[in-house]
NUMI-40505 format. One record per atom (N, C-alpha, C, O): z, y, x; residue in three letters. Coordinates in steps of 0.02 Angstrom, whole numbers, plus 50000, padded with zeros to 5 digits. Example, Ala and Ser with C-alpha at 12.3 -4.5 7.8 and 13.67 -1.06 7.14 Angstrom:
NUMI-40505
503904971650660ala
503904977550615ala
503904983550660ala
504234983450712ala
503544988850642ser
503574994750684ser
503945000250645ser
504025005750670ser
end
This chain:
NUMI-40505
500004994150042met
500005000050000met
500005006250045met
500375006650094met
499595011050027arg
499565017350064arg
500095022150038arg
500145023149977arg
500475025150083phe
500965030050062phe
500725037150077phe
500945041850045phe
500285037950126trp
500055044550146trp
499365045750118trp
498915041650126trp
499275051350084ile
498625053250058ile
498435059950088ile
498865063950107ile
497795061250091gln
497555067650116gln
497345071950056gln
496955069850014gln
497615078050054cys
497425082850003cys
497195089250038cys
497215089650100cys
496965094049999thr
496725100350026thr
497165105950001thr
497225106949940thr
497465109650047arg
497885115350027arg
497455120349989arg
496915122250011arg
497705122549932phe
497335127249890phe
497235133849926phe
496685136649925phe
497765136449958glu
497735143149988glu
497265143550048glu
496925148650057glu
497245138350089thr
496875138650152thr
496265134250156thr
495825135350197thr
496225129150112gly
495675124350116gly
495765119350172gly
495315115450186gly
496345119350205gln
496475114850260gln
496755108250234gln
497115108150184gln
496575102750266pro
496845096250245pro
497585095750261pro
497825098550310pro
497945092050220ile
498655090650231ile
498785083450210ile
498515081150160ile
499205080050248his
499395073250231his
500065073350196his
500535076550220his
500105069950139ile
500705070050097ile
500925062850086ile
500525058450072ile
501575061750092asn
501865055250076asn
501945055050000asn
502385058349972asn
501525051249966ile
501505051049893ile
502175048549865ile
502345050149808ile
502545044649904ala
503185042149880ala
503705047749872ala
504195046949836ala
503585053449904leu
504055059149899leu
503865064049844leu
504235068849833leu
503295062949811val
503085067549757val
503435065449693val
503365059849669val
503825070149665gly
504195068849604gly
503805070249542gly
503895066949491gly
503345075149545ser
502935076749487ser
502305080449508ser
502275083349562ser
501805080249464met
501175083949474met
501015087549410met
501105084949355met
500775093749417ser
500555097449358ser
499955101749377ser
499845103149436ser
499565103849327arg
498985108049339arg
499155115249322arg
499505116649273arg
498915119849363asp
498975127049351asp
498285129949365asp
498145132149421asp
497865130149314gly
497175132449323gly
496805127749368gly
496735121749353gly
496555130249424glu
496175126249473glu
496625122349520glu
496375118149558glu
497265123549518arg
497725120649567arg
498115114849537arg
498255114749477arg
498285110049580thr
498765104949562thr
499395106549601thr
499375107449662thr
499955106949567val
500595108449598val
500975101949606val
501125098549557val
501125100249669leu
501515094249684leu
502225096449697leu
502345100549741leu
502705093749659ala
503405095149670ala
503725089049702ala
503645083449678ala
504085090249756phe
504375084749794phe
505075083149769phe
505425087449742phe
505275076849777val
505935074649758val
506455077949803val
506305079749860val
507045078649778gly
507585081749817gly
507805088249786gly
507505090549737gly
508315091149814gly
508615097149785gly
508345103649809gly
508565108949785gly
507855103749855asp
507635110149882asp
507075113349842asp
506895119049855asp
506795109849793gly
506285112649749gly
505635114249784gly
505275118649761gly
505475110749838gln
504865112149876gln
504255109949836gln
504245104549806gln
503745114249835thr
503105112549803thr
502535114249851thr
502625117949899thr
501955111349836ile
501355112949873ile
500785112949823ile
500775108949776ile
500295117449832glu
499725117849787glu
499115115149823glu
498955117149879glu
498755110449789val
498165107349818val
497585107849768val
497695109449710val
496985106549792thr
496395107149750thr
496235100849710thr
495915101249658thr
496445095049735glu
496295088749701glu
496665088449634glu
497205091149627glu
496355085049586thr
496685084149521thr
497195078449526thr
497145074249571thr
497695078349481pro
498155072649482pro
497805065949475pro
498005061049506pro
497275065649435glu
496895059449426glu
496585057149492glu
496595051249508glu
496325061849531his
496025060149596his
496565057649643his
496475052749679his
497125061149645ile
497675059149689ile
497905052049672ile
498005047949718ile
497995050549609leu
498215043849589leu
497695038649603leu
497865033049624leu
497045040249593ala
496515035449608ala
496485033849682ala
496375028049701ala
496595038849725val
496595037649797val
497175033049816val
497095028549857val
497755034149784his
498345030149801his
498345023349767his
498505018349799his
498185023149703leu
498235016949665leu
497585013249655leu
497585007549633leu
497025016449672gly
496375013449660gly
496095015949593gly
496455018549552gly
495455014949584ala
495125017149523ala
495395013249464ala
495515007149469ala
495485016549406pro
495735012949347pro
495205008049322pro
494605009249328pro
495445002549294ala
494994997449267ala
494655000149204ala
494955003849166ala
494034998149195ala
493665000249135ala
493924996449075ala
494084990549079ala
493964999949019ala
494194996748956ala
493654991948931ala
493054993448936ala
493844986148904pro
493344981348880pro
492994983748818pro
492564980248792pro
end
């Protein structure tokens, strides 16, 4: 299982590697996906990929419905 995924920082367009196991939630804000990390510090990061893309990269493409 892959724990590290590559996303693109919204502000700079630079790639960043994120440990998906540390992401507590994902939400959309217009063109941005906001990743909130687990823990008490409230750290977030904004990336360009959609939550669906992030999950597909980590979990694989969803199976087609019969």
